[in-house]
Chimera marker file (.cmm) of the C-alpha trace (Angstrom):
<marker_set name="trace">
<marker id="1" x="119.483" y="-15.053" z="56.665" r="1" g="1" b="0" radius="0.5"/>
<marker id="2" x="118.045" y="-15.371" z="59.718" r="1" g="1" b="0" radius="0.5"/>
<marker id="3" x="121.426" y="-17.234" z="61.077" r="1" g="1" b="0" radius="0.5"/>
<marker id="4" x="123.157" y="-14.067" z="60.068" r="1" g="1" b="0" radius="0.5"/>
<marker id="5" x="121.133" y="-12.027" z="62.178" r="1" g="1" b="0" radius="0.5"/>
<marker id="6" x="121.046" y="-14.233" z="65.164" r="1" g="1" b="0" radius="0.5"/>
<marker id="7" x="124.455" y="-13.975" z="65.430" r="1" g="1" b="0" radius="0.5"/>
<marker id="8" x="124.475" y="-10.569" z="65.066" r="1" g="1" b="0" radius="0.5"/>
<marker id="9" x="122.361" y="-10.004" z="67.526" r="1" g="1" b="0" radius="0.5"/>
<marker id="10" x="124.056" y="-12.438" z="69.891" r="1" g="1" b="0" radius="0.5"/>
<marker id="11" x="127.683" y="-10.521" z="69.135" r="1" g="1" b="0" radius="0.5"/>
<marker id="12" x="125.898" y="-7.121" z="70.181" r="1" g="1" b="0" radius="0.5"/>
<marker id="13" x="124.794" y="-9.040" z="73.242" r="1" g="1" b="0" radius="0.5"/>
<marker id="14" x="128.304" y="-10.199" z="74.000" r="1" g="1" b="0" radius="0.5"/>
<marker id="15" x="129.730" y="-7.107" z="73.272" r="1" g="1" b="0" radius="0.5"/>
<marker id="16" x="127.173" y="-4.813" z="75.539" r="1" g="1" b="0" radius="0.5"/>
<marker id="17" x="127.442" y="-7.382" z="78.593" r="1" g="1" b="0" radius="0.5"/>
<marker id="18" x="131.159" y="-7.187" z="78.364" r="1" g="1" b="0" radius="0.5"/>
<marker id="19" x="131.041" y="-3.280" z="78.628" r="1" g="1" b="0" radius="0.5"/>
<marker id="20" x="128.774" y="-3.566" z="81.677" r="1" g="1" b="0" radius="0.5"/>
<marker id="21" x="130.573" y="-6.201" z="83.160" r="1" g="1" b="0" radius="0.5"/>
<marker id="22" x="133.705" y="-4.042" z="83.273" r="1" g="1" b="0" radius="0.5"/>
<marker id="23" x="132.045" y="-0.693" z="84.523" r="1" g="1" b="0" radius="0.5"/>
<marker id="24" x="130.626" y="-2.731" z="87.721" r="1" g="1" b="0" radius="0.5"/>
<marker id="25" x="134.531" y="-4.282" z="87.955" r="1" g="1" b="0" radius="0.5"/>
<marker id="26" x="135.190" y="-0.767" z="88.031" r="1" g="1" b="0" radius="0.5"/>
<marker id="27" x="132.686" y="0.606" z="90.508" r="1" g="1" b="0" radius="0.5"/>
<marker id="28" x="133.569" y="-2.411" z="93.381" r="1" g="1" b="0" radius="0.5"/>
<marker id="29" x="136.179" y="-0.879" z="95.353" r="1" g="1" b="0" radius="0.5"/>
<marker id="30" x="134.219" y="2.311" z="95.852" r="1" g="1" b="0" radius="0.5"/>
<marker id="31" x="130.680" y="0.434" z="97.225" r="1" g="1" b="0" radius="0.5"/>
<marker id="32" x="133.267" y="0.038" z="99.872" r="1" g="1" b="0" radius="0.5"/>
<marker id="33" x="133.661" y="3.741" z="100.212" r="1" g="1" b="0" radius="0.5"/>
<marker id="34" x="130.206" y="4.265" z="100.317" r="1" g="1" b="0" radius="0.5"/>
<marker id="35" x="129.349" y="2.177" z="103.088" r="1" g="1" b="0" radius="0.5"/>
<marker id="36" x="132.134" y="3.586" z="105.009" r="1" g="1" b="0" radius="0.5"/>
<marker id="37" x="130.884" y="6.842" z="104.501" r="1" g="1" b="0" radius="0.5"/>
<marker id="38" x="127.719" y="5.730" z="105.319" r="1" g="1" b="0" radius="0.5"/>
<marker id="39" x="128.461" y="4.011" z="108.577" r="1" g="1" b="0" radius="0.5"/>
<marker id="40" x="130.820" y="6.459" z="110.086" r="1" g="1" b="0" radius="0.5"/>
<marker id="41" x="128.515" y="7.979" z="112.557" r="1" g="1" b="0" radius="0.5"/>
<marker id="42" x="128.440" y="3.969" z="114.029" r="1" g="1" b="0" radius="0.5"/>
<marker id="43" x="132.023" y="3.813" z="114.242" r="1" g="1" b="0" radius="0.5"/>
<marker id="44" x="131.995" y="7.641" z="115.750" r="1" g="1" b="0" radius="0.5"/>
<marker id="45" x="129.632" y="6.156" z="118.397" r="1" g="1" b="0" radius="0.5"/>
<marker id="46" x="131.679" y="3.325" z="119.007" r="1" g="1" b="0" radius="0.5"/>
<marker id="47" x="134.928" y="4.220" z="119.315" r="1" g="1" b="0" radius="0.5"/>
<marker id="48" x="134.814" y="7.637" z="120.108" r="1" g="1" b="0" radius="0.5"/>
<marker id="49" x="135.820" y="10.468" z="117.537" r="1" g="1" b="0" radius="0.5"/>
<marker id="50" x="139.232" y="10.081" z="116.521" r="1" g="1" b="0" radius="0.5"/>
<marker id="51" x="139.573" y="6.719" z="116.328" r="1" g="1" b="0" radius="0.5"/>
<marker id="52" x="136.274" y="6.472" z="114.126" r="1" g="1" b="0" radius="0.5"/>
<marker id="53" x="137.126" y="8.827" z="111.934" r="1" g="1" b="0" radius="0.5"/>
<marker id="54" x="140.509" y="7.239" z="111.613" r="1" g="1" b="0" radius="0.5"/>
<marker id="55" x="138.929" y="3.732" z="111.414" r="1" g="1" b="0" radius="0.5"/>
<marker id="56" x="136.186" y="4.724" z="108.737" r="1" g="1" b="0" radius="0.5"/>
<marker id="57" x="139.101" y="6.696" z="106.894" r="1" g="1" b="0" radius="0.5"/>
<marker id="58" x="141.138" y="3.184" z="106.554" r="1" g="1" b="0" radius="0.5"/>
<marker id="59" x="137.994" y="1.320" z="105.413" r="1" g="1" b="0" radius="0.5"/>
<marker id="60" x="137.140" y="4.470" z="103.111" r="1" g="1" b="0" radius="0.5"/>
<marker id="61" x="140.333" y="3.543" z="101.018" r="1" g="1" b="0" radius="0.5"/>
<marker id="62" x="139.901" y="0.991" z="98.257" r="1" g="1" b="0" radius="0.5"/>
<marker id="63" x="141.808" y="-2.315" z="98.471" r="1" g="1" b="0" radius="0.5"/>
<marker id="64" x="143.652" y="-0.506" z="101.569" r="1" g="1" b="0" radius="0.5"/>
<marker id="65" x="140.210" y="-0.967" z="103.827" r="1" g="1" b="0" radius="0.5"/>
<marker id="66" x="139.427" y="-4.497" z="102.152" r="1" g="1" b="0" radius="0.5"/>
<marker id="67" x="142.793" y="-5.729" z="103.249" r="1" g="1" b="0" radius="0.5"/>
<marker id="68" x="142.288" y="-4.105" z="106.544" r="1" g="1" b="0" radius="0.5"/>
<marker id="69" x="138.700" y="-5.581" z="107.033" r="1" g="1" b="0" radius="0.5"/>
<marker id="70" x="139.561" y="-9.217" z="105.683" r="1" g="1" b="0" radius="0.5"/>
<marker id="71" x="142.471" y="-9.205" z="108.233" r="1" g="1" b="0" radius="0.5"/>
<marker id="72" x="139.746" y="-8.047" z="110.958" r="1" g="1" b="0" radius="0.5"/>
<marker id="73" x="137.212" y="-11.336" z="110.431" r="1" g="1" b="0" radius="0.5"/>
<marker id="74" x="140.462" y="-13.432" z="111.953" r="1" g="1" b="0" radius="0.5"/>
<marker id="75" x="142.524" y="-11.281" z="114.638" r="1" g="1" b="0" radius="0.5"/>
<marker id="76" x="139.587" y="-8.596" z="115.656" r="1" g="1" b="0" radius="0.5"/>
<marker id="77" x="139.397" y="-4.596" z="115.439" r="1" g="1" b="0" radius="0.5"/>
<marker id="78" x="142.765" y="-3.294" z="114.901" r="1" g="1" b="0" radius="0.5"/>
<marker id="79" x="141.311" y="0.128" z="116.522" r="1" g="1" b="0" radius="0.5"/>
<marker id="80" x="139.194" y="-0.964" z="119.969" r="1" g="1" b="0" radius="0.5"/>
<marker id="81" x="136.073" y="0.529" z="120.779" r="1" g="1" b="0" radius="0.5"/>
<marker id="82" x="135.064" y="2.850" z="123.772" r="1" g="1" b="0" radius="0.5"/>
<marker id="83" x="135.534" y="0.961" z="127.140" r="1" g="1" b="0" radius="0.5"/>
<marker id="84" x="132.555" y="0.226" z="128.593" r="1" g="1" b="0" radius="0.5"/>
<marker id="85" x="130.615" y="-0.590" z="125.695" r="1" g="1" b="0" radius="0.5"/>
<marker id="86" x="130.944" y="-4.521" z="125.836" r="1" g="1" b="0" radius="0.5"/>
<marker id="87" x="129.882" y="-6.882" z="128.427" r="1" g="1" b="0" radius="0.5"/>
<marker id="88" x="126.032" y="-6.398" z="127.620" r="1" g="1" b="0" radius="0.5"/>
<marker id="89" x="125.672" y="-3.198" z="128.717" r="1" g="1" b="0" radius="0.5"/>
<marker id="90" x="123.257" y="-1.161" z="127.036" r="1" g="1" b="0" radius="0.5"/>
<marker id="91" x="124.595" y="2.237" z="125.138" r="1" g="1" b="0" radius="0.5"/>
<marker id="92" x="122.752" y="5.797" z="126.346" r="1" g="1" b="0" radius="0.5"/>
<marker id="93" x="121.203" y="6.992" z="123.260" r="1" g="1" b="0" radius="0.5"/>
<link id1="1" id2="2" r="1" g="1" b="0" radius="0.2"/>
<link id1="2" id2="3" r="1" g="1" b="0" radius="0.2"/>
<link id1="3" id2="4" r="1" g="1" b="0" radius="0.2"/>
<link id1="4" id2="5" r="1" g="1" b="0" radius="0.2"/>
<link id1="5" id2="6" r="1" g="1" b="0" radius="0.2"/>
<link id1="6" id2="7" r="1" g="1" b="0" radius="0.2"/>
<link id1="7" id2="8" r="1" g="1" b="0" radius="0.2"/>
<link id1="8" id2="9" r="1" g="1" b="0" radius="0.2"/>
<link id1="9" id2="10" r="1" g="1" b="0" radius="0.2"/>
<link id1="10" id2="11" r="1" g="1" b="0" radius="0.2"/>
<link id1="11" id2="12" r="1" g="1" b="0" radius="0.2"/>
<link id1="12" id2="13" r="1" g="1" b="0" radius="0.2"/>
<link id1="13" id2="14" r="1" g="1" b="0" radius="0.2"/>
<link id1="14" id2="15" r="1" g="1" b="0" radius="0.2"/>
<link id1="15" id2="16" r="1" g="1" b="0" radius="0.2"/>
<link id1="16" id2="17" r="1" g="1" b="0" radius="0.2"/>
<link id1="17" id2="18" r="1" g="1" b="0" radius="0.2"/>
<link id1="18" id2="19" r="1" g="1" b="0" radius="0.2"/>
<link id1="19" id2="20" r="1" g="1" b="0" radius="0.2"/>
<link id1="20" id2="21" r="1" g="1" b="0" radius="0.2"/>
<link id1="21" id2="22" r="1" g="1" b="0" radius="0.2"/>
<link id1="22" id2="23" r="1" g="1" b="0" radius="0.2"/>
<link id1="23" id2="24" r="1" g="1" b="0" radius="0.2"/>
<link id1="24" id2="25" r="1" g="1" b="0" radius="0.2"/>
<link id1="25" id2="26" r="1" g="1" b="0" radius="0.2"/>
<link id1="26" id2="27" r="1" g="1" b="0" radius="0.2"/>
<link id1="27" id2="28" r="1" g="1" b="0" radius="0.2"/>
<link id1="28" id2="29" r="1" g="1" b="0" radius="0.2"/>
<link id1="29" id2="30" r="1" g="1" b="0" radius="0.2"/>
<link id1="30" id2="31" r="1" g="1" b="0" radius="0.2"/>
<link id1="31" id2="32" r="1" g="1" b="0" radius="0.2"/>
<link id1="32" id2="33" r="1" g="1" b="0" radius="0.2"/>
<link id1="33" id2="34" r="1" g="1" b="0" radius="0.2"/>
<link id1="34" id2="35" r="1" g="1" b="0" radius="0.2"/>
<link id1="35" id2="36" r="1" g="1" b="0" radius="0.2"/>
<link id1="36" id2="37" r="1" g="1" b="0" radius="0.2"/>
<link id1="37" id2="38" r="1" g="1" b="0" radius="0.2"/>
<link id1="38" id2="39" r="1" g="1" b="0" radius="0.2"/>
<link id1="39" id2="40" r="1" g="1" b="0" radius="0.2"/>
<link id1="40" id2="41" r="1" g="1" b="0" radius="0.2"/>
<link id1="41" id2="42" r="1" g="1" b="0" radius="0.2"/>
<link id1="42" id2="43" r="1" g="1" b="0" radius="0.2"/>
<link id1="43" id2="44" r="1" g="1" b="0" radius="0.2"/>
<link id1="44" id2="45" r="1" g="1" b="0" radius="0.2"/>
<link id1="45" id2="46" r="1" g="1" b="0" radius="0.2"/>
<link id1="46" id2="47" r="1" g="1" b="0" radius="0.2"/>
<link id1="47" id2="48" r="1" g="1" b="0" radius="0.2"/>
<link id1="48" id2="49" r="1" g="1" b="0" radius="0.2"/>
<link id1="49" id2="50" r="1" g="1" b="0" radius="0.2"/>
<link id1="50" id2="51" r="1" g="1" b="0" radius="0.2"/>
<link id1="51" id2="52" r="1" g="1" b="0" radius="0.2"/>
<link id1="52" id2="53" r="1" g="1" b="0" radius="0.2"/>
<link id1="53" id2="54" r="1" g="1" b="0" radius="0.2"/>
<link id1="54" id2="55" r="1" g="1" b="0" radius="0.2"/>
<link id1="55" id2="56" r="1" g="1" b="0" radius="0.2"/>
<link id1="56" id2="57" r="1" g="1" b="0" radius="0.2"/>
<link id1="57" id2="58" r="1" g="1" b="0" radius="0.2"/>
<link id1="58" id2="59" r="1" g="1" b="0" radius="0.2"/>
<link id1="59" id2="60" r="1" g="1" b="0" radius="0.2"/>
<link id1="60" id2="61" r="1" g="1" b="0" radius="0.2"/>
<link id1="61" id2="62" r="1" g="1" b="0" radius="0.2"/>
<link id1="62" id2="63" r="1" g="1" b="0" radius="0.2"/>
<link id1="63" id2="64" r="1" g="1" b="0" radius="0.2"/>
<link id1="64" id2="65" r="1" g="1" b="0" radius="0.2"/>
<link id1="65" id2="66" r="1" g="1" b="0" radius="0.2"/>
<link id1="66" id2="67" r="1" g="1" b="0" radius="0.2"/>
<link id1="67" id2="68" r="1" g="1" b="0" radius="0.2"/>
<link id1="68" id2="69" r="1" g="1" b="0" radius="0.2"/>
<link id1="69" id2="70" r="1" g="1" b="0" radius="0.2"/>
<link id1="70" id2="71" r="1" g="1" b="0" radius="0.2"/>
<link id1="71" id2="72" r="1" g="1" b="0" radius="0.2"/>
<link id1="72" id2="73" r="1" g="1" b="0" radius="0.2"/>
<link id1="73" id2="74" r="1" g="1" b="0" radius="0.2"/>
<link id1="74" id2="75" r="1" g="1" b="0" radius="0.2"/>
<link id1="75" id2="76" r="1" g="1" b="0" radius="0.2"/>
<link id1="76" id2="77" r="1" g="1" b="0" radius="0.2"/>
<link id1="77" id2="78" r="1" g="1" b="0" radius="0.2"/>
<link id1="78" id2="79" r="1" g="1" b="0" radius="0.2"/>
<link id1="79" id2="80" r="1" g="1" b="0" radius="0.2"/>
<link id1="80" id2="81" r="1" g="1" b="0" radius="0.2"/>
<link id1="81" id2="82" r="1" g="1" b="0" radius="0.2"/>
<link id1="82" id2="83" r="1" g="1" b="0" radius="0.2"/>
<link id1="83" id2="84" r="1" g="1" b="0" radius="0.2"/>
<link id1="84" id2="85" r="1" g="1" b="0" radius="0.2"/>
<link id1="85" id2="86" r="1" g="1" b="0" radius="0.2"/>
<link id1="86" id2="87" r="1" g="1" b="0" radius="0.2"/>
<link id1="87" id2="88" r="1" g="1" b="0" radius="0.2"/>
<link id1="88" id2="89" r="1" g="1" b="0" radius="0.2"/>
<link id1="89" id2="90" r="1" g="1" b="0" radius="0.2"/>
<link id1="90" id2="91" r="1" g="1" b="0" radius="0.2"/>
<link id1="91" id2="92" r="1" g="1" b="0" radius="0.2"/>
<link id1="92" id2="93" r="1" g="1" b="0" radius="0.2"/>
</marker_set>
Protein backbone atom coordinates (compact mmCIF):
# COMPACT_ATOMS: atom_id res chain seq x y z
CA UNK A 1 0.00 0.00 0.00
CA UNK A 2 2.88 2.33 0.81
CA UNK A 3 4.38 1.80 -2.67
CA UNK A 4 1.11 2.79 -4.27
CA UNK A 5 1.06 6.09 -2.36
CA UNK A 6 4.62 6.84 -3.44
CA UNK A 7 3.81 6.29 -7.09
CA UNK A 8 0.75 8.50 -6.85
CA UNK A 9 2.82 11.21 -5.18
CA UNK A 10 5.48 10.89 -7.87
CA UNK A 11 2.87 11.14 -10.61
CA UNK A 12 1.34 14.22 -9.01
CA UNK A 13 4.77 15.84 -8.61
CA UNK A 14 5.69 15.05 -12.21
CA UNK A 15 2.39 16.42 -13.51
CA UNK A 16 2.70 19.54 -11.38
CA UNK A 17 6.25 20.21 -12.49
CA UNK A 18 5.24 19.75 -16.13
CA UNK A 19 2.47 22.34 -15.71
CA UNK A 20 4.92 24.80 -14.15
CA UNK A 21 7.43 24.18 -16.94
CA UNK A 22 4.79 24.88 -19.60
CA UNK A 23 3.78 28.13 -17.92
CA UNK A 24 7.38 29.30 -17.66
CA UNK A 25 8.03 28.42 -21.30
CA UNK A 26 5.06 30.52 -22.35
CA UNK A 27 6.33 33.58 -20.49
CA UNK A 28 9.92 33.49 -21.76
CA UNK A 29 9.27 35.48 -24.96
CA UNK A 30 7.59 38.21 -22.92
CA UNK A 31 10.53 38.47 -20.52
CA UNK A 32 12.45 40.19 -23.30
CA UNK A 33 9.56 42.61 -23.75
CA UNK A 34 9.71 43.52 -20.07
CA UNK A 35 13.46 44.13 -20.27
CA UNK A 36 13.04 46.27 -23.40
CA UNK A 37 10.40 48.39 -21.67
CA UNK A 38 12.72 48.89 -18.69
CA UNK A 39 15.58 49.97 -20.97
CA UNK A 40 13.65 52.49 -23.11
CA UNK A 41 15.16 55.44 -21.24
CA UNK A 42 18.68 54.19 -21.81
CA UNK A 43 18.02 53.70 -25.53
CA UNK A 44 16.55 57.19 -25.86
CA UNK A 45 19.55 58.69 -24.05
CA UNK A 46 22.04 56.85 -26.25
CA UNK A 47 20.31 56.95 -29.63
CA UNK A 48 17.94 59.92 -29.52
CA UNK A 49 14.16 59.93 -29.19
CA UNK A 50 13.11 58.49 -32.54
CA UNK A 51 15.93 55.97 -32.95
CA UNK A 52 15.67 54.94 -29.29
CA UNK A 53 11.93 54.32 -29.54
CA UNK A 54 12.33 52.36 -32.78
CA UNK A 55 15.11 50.24 -31.28
CA UNK A 56 13.10 49.54 -28.12
CA UNK A 57 9.98 48.80 -30.16
CA UNK A 58 11.80 46.19 -32.21
CA UNK A 59 13.34 44.69 -29.08
CA UNK A 60 9.91 44.45 -27.42
CA UNK A 61 8.46 42.20 -30.14
CA UNK A 62 8.83 38.57 -29.02
CA UNK A 63 11.15 36.46 -31.20
CA UNK A 64 11.87 39.42 -33.54
CA UNK A 65 13.75 41.23 -30.76
CA UNK A 66 15.52 38.00 -29.87
CA UNK A 67 16.67 37.52 -33.46
CA UNK A 68 17.76 41.19 -33.74
CA UNK A 69 19.81 41.00 -30.56
CA UNK A 70 21.38 37.70 -31.59
CA UNK A 71 22.56 39.24 -34.87
CA UNK A 72 23.74 42.39 -33.08
CA UNK A 73 26.02 40.29 -30.88
CA UNK A 74 28.14 39.52 -33.93
CA UNK A 75 27.45 42.43 -36.30
CA UNK A 76 27.00 45.44 -34.03
CA UNK A 77 24.05 47.79 -33.62
CA UNK A 78 21.58 48.15 -36.49
CA UNK A 79 20.59 51.57 -35.19
CA UNK A 80 23.65 53.63 -34.32
CA UNK A 81 24.13 55.76 -31.20
CA UNK A 82 24.19 59.55 -31.28
CA UNK A 83 27.53 60.94 -32.42
CA UNK A 84 29.91 62.03 -29.69
CA UNK A 85 28.95 59.38 -27.12
CA UNK A 86 31.87 57.12 -27.86
CA UNK A 87 35.61 57.77 -27.68
CA UNK A 88 35.64 57.77 -23.87
CA UNK A 89 33.78 61.07 -23.58
CA UNK A 90 31.40 61.38 -20.66
CA UNK A 91 27.80 62.38 -21.20
CA UNK A 92 26.38 65.27 -19.29
CA UNK A 93 23.59 63.99 -17.07
